[in-house]
N, C-alpha and C positions, 0 to 999 in steps of 0.2 A: 583679432582672433584672441590675443592673449588678454586683452582688455575687458572682452565678452566673458572669459572663464573668470576673471579676477572679479567681475562684477557679480556673477552667478555665486562663486564662492562666499562673497559678503554676504550676500541675501540670505542664503543658507547656513552659513557656519559662524557668523557673528557672534550667536549667541552661545556661550560656554556650555548650557545644557544640551545644544545641539553636538557639539562636539563630542562630549561624554558618552551620547547616546550611540554616535557612529563607533566610538573607540572601543564601546562595551560589545558591540555586534562583532566589529573584524575580530576583537578576540576570541569570543565564542565562535566564530566560523572558522579562524585558525585552527582553533584547539580541535575542533571536531572534525576538521579536513584532515591535520597531519597525526592527530592521536586517537582516531576514531574506533579501531579496533582495539586500543587498548583499552578503551573504556566502554567496550560494546555492552557488558553487563551493567554498568550503571544506566546506558540508556536504555537497556530494556526494562531495568527495574522503574526508572522515569516513566515509561510509557504505563506499565503496570500500574504504578503508583496514582496516576491520572485516573487511570480507568476505575479503581476501586475507591479513590477517596469520597465518590459520591455516597456510596453505601455506607463508608464509615462516618462520614457527617451526618447521614441521616440517623444511626444509631447514636450518635453523640447527642443529636438533638432530642432524643426520646429520655434521655439522662442517663445512658451508660456511660463508663468511661471511657476514655479515648484509647488505651493500651487495650484494653477487653474487647472495643469494639475491632480495632485492628486486627487482633489475635482470630477474632470470629470472623471477620470477613476473610484472611488469608487463608485460613482452613478451609472455607467454605469454598472459595474458587480454587484452590488446590485439589478438592476433592472433587468439583465439578471438571477440573481440566483430567484429573485420571480415568473420571468415567468415559469422557469422550475420546481419550488415548485407546484406551482398552476395549473400547467399543466401537470405533472407526478404523484405526491404524490396521489391524488385523484383516478386515474387510478391504480396505485400499490396497492392503499389500498383495491379497490375492488377486484383487482384477487388475494390478498392475502387472503379475505375474500371469495372468492371463492374457492380457493386452499382448506382452513382449512374445508371447507364444503366437497370437494370433497374427502378427504384424506380417511374417512369410505368406500366410494365405491373402491378407488385404495385399500386399503387394503383387501377388501373381494375378489376383482379381483386377488391380487397375491396371495391371501390365495387359490382361486380356480384352479390357474394355477400352483402352488406349488404340489396341491393335486394331480395333472393329471401327474407329472411328474413320478412316480412310475410305472404307467401304461404305458407311452410311452417310459421309458427308464428303464426296470426292472434291469438292468444291473448296471445302474449307483448311483442308490436311494434306499434306504429301506423306508419304510414309517415312522417308529418311527423316523428316524432321520429329515423325512420333520416334522413330528410333532415337532419335540425340536425345529427345525429353526423356524416354526411359532410362537411357544410359545414365544422364545427370540426376535422376532420381534415384536409381540403383548406388549410385557413388554418396549420395547424402545420407542415403538410409546406412549405409557402410560407416561413414564418418558417424554416424549417430549413435551407431551401436557402438563404436570404440568409445566414444564420450561417456558413453551409460556406464561401460566397465570401468573406464577411469575414475569416472564419479563415485562408482560403487567402493573401489579400492581407498579414495582420497576419504569417503565417510568414514570408513574404519579409522584412520588416525582423528578425524574430528570427533569420534567418542571419547575421548579425554576432555576436550573444550566443553561438551554436551555435560559431562560430570561437573565439570566447574560452574557452569551457570546453572545446572540444577541446584547447586550450593549456595551459591553467591547470591543469587538474585533473589530468592524468596528472604535472606536476610536484609539486602539493602531494601527490599520493598517494605519491609517491616519496620527499618529504622526510617526510611524517608516518610512513611505514614505517621509513625509513633511520635517523629521529633520534626515535623514540619515546621513549626512556628521558629524553632531554636534555628534549623537550619537557614531559614529563610532571614532572620535576623543577623545569623553569622556572615551571611553573603553579603547581606547590606554594610556590613562593617568594612567589608574589603572594597566597596565600590566608589567612585567618585563622588564625591560632596554635590555637586553640580548634574543632579540627575532627575530632574523635574520631568523631561520629557522620557527620561527613560522609565519612569516609574508608570508614567501614562500608557507608554505601549506596552509595559509589564503587565498592567490590570487588566489591559484590552486584551492582549492575548493568551493572559493566563486562562482567563475564561473560554477564549475559543480552541485553545488546542484542548482543553477539559472536553468541551463536547464536542470536537472533532475526533477525538480518540472514542468516547462512548459511542457515536454516531457511526464512525466507521465499524466497530464492533458488532453491533447491531445490523448495520447494511449488510455485513458478510454474513450475520447468520440467518437473516430474511431471506436474502437472494439464494444462498444455499440451499437453505430447507424449500424452498419455493421450487428451484430447479430439481430437487431430488424428488419431490413429490411429483413433479411432471416428468421427468424422465421415467420414472417406477409407473406410472400412469400409462405411458407409451410404450412400456416395456423394453427402453432401451437399453441396451449392453453398457456394464462398468457404468451403471447410473452413479453411484455411490462418488466413484475417481471422479468423473466429470462434473459433478454438483458441486465437490470441494472445489474443482479448479474453478468454476463460474464463481463461486463465492468469493473466493481469493483473488479473483480477477479484478474485482472492484478496489484492492488497494491502487491500481495505475487506472487512473480516471480516461476514458475514450479508448485508450491502447489496449487496456487490457480485456475490454468486452469483444474486440477487434479479433484479438489475438486467441482468445479462449474459442471463438465461432469455429476455427479451422478444424481442431479435433473433434468438437460436438458433431460438424457436419460430415466429416470423415465417417466418423464410427456408425452414425445412422445412414451413410451413403453404402457402406461396406453391410451393414446389417440388412438393409430393405431394398439397396438398389434406387431407381428413379421411382419408386414406388409411393403410393399416397400418404404411408406413414413417415416418409423422409421430409415431404413438404410440410405435413401437419409438426412435425418435430421443429422444422425452420420459423414456421409461424409462432409454435409455441415460445420457442426461444427469444425469437424478435420481441413478443409481446413482455416477456420478462425484463428485457433491457429496457424496453420502451418505459416499462411502468418504474425501473429503477431510476433512469434517467431524468424522467418527467414529475413524478410523484415522489418516490422514497427520497432522492438526493435533495430535492427543496427543502422537504419538511425535515430531514436530519440535520441539513447544512443550510441551513438559511443565508449564513454570509458568504459562502462558499459561491452561491449563485450570482453575486454580484461580480463576480470574476468570468471575465470572458474566457469561454472554452480555449482562444488561441493562447490567453496568458497562463490557463493551466496546462496546456500541452506543453508550451515552452519551458513552465517551470518544471515539470516532469524530466524534460529531457535536460535541463540545464542540472538542476540538483541532484536527479539521479545519477548523472555523469559526474558529480563532486563528491557525492557521499553512499552511492549505490543505493541500497534498500531502503535505509533510513530517508535518504533523500526523496526517493517516490514515494514512499510513505508518508511524508511531511511535506510534499511538495505544495497542496493547497493550503496549510497553515503559514509555509514559508512565503507562498506569493502574497497572501493576507499580510503577513508582517513587512514585506517590502511595502506593500501598498500602504501599510498604518504607519510606516516609518516616514515615508516619504511626505504622509499627509499631516505628521507629528513635526517637522523641522518646520523650522520659523522660514518665513519670507518676507524681508524688509523690502517693499516698494515704496519708492519717494519718502521713505523716513518712518512710514508706518508699518507696524507688525501685524502680520495675520496668520493664519494657518489655511493653507490650500485645502 
């Protein structure tokens, strides 16, 4: 057993470049794992810098100085964000309030519906089972209400952190975009010299992460907009709130779409019951998810399609458990990184080096 491990180690890590690559990755993973909360504003700024690099580079290609391009792009981005916030947040807040007010009526309607199940289907349900289910549902609703109140109180404390983000993040984004080349050279000065494989992986992943962030933002906007138009046509209640949830659900591959199906279906069920409108809602929502998974995602994330769905779900679970939101958000790039690193590591077989 030890001989087998020793032979595998010699095949993969006999090259100093391979050792440097693994050391750099371990240092990065450990830093984010232990200090992720402290450098969270920097992580947010890096994501936004990747997102805004494309328009900045386009303006620079037209002959505009980089500093002026960065200032213009950041000001335009902030203006669009403020417009979206002041346009959407009041509506979402009102719909959240209306939904919370309607939850007791929804619960009563569910209780009445479930109570009639033994009468409608005596062979499928018994009254004591129904009472047990409703009791459990009631307990869950009470716990959910307590958590919402606690979360609202905790959100007041987080306002100070939000203020810090609003000041630090734009400054960090500005300097990351303006001094991009200088920062890359400075980082290169502190990295090991034997980094041929690390440079190879960096060039590949840098482009993939940039494309992934832009593609993910586009996917959120497209799926959210199409969902809102669909919900509005069907005259579904809380259409803006549910469309926002559906849009952001794409951040979690596969799992997010399944999770958001529950509130969409529940709102439709309580609004229409088992009427034709409810089934039209389910059909329309299913079409949106099918087009997203089979058309939009392959177009926006051609590299991610090469990953098996099981690998993506495992990446979401593993990296999400390690780094929370950021692990979930970057689950696909991180899975692609693991694959790229494994392929980049040398494999000495019978004295011959080749890349797997």
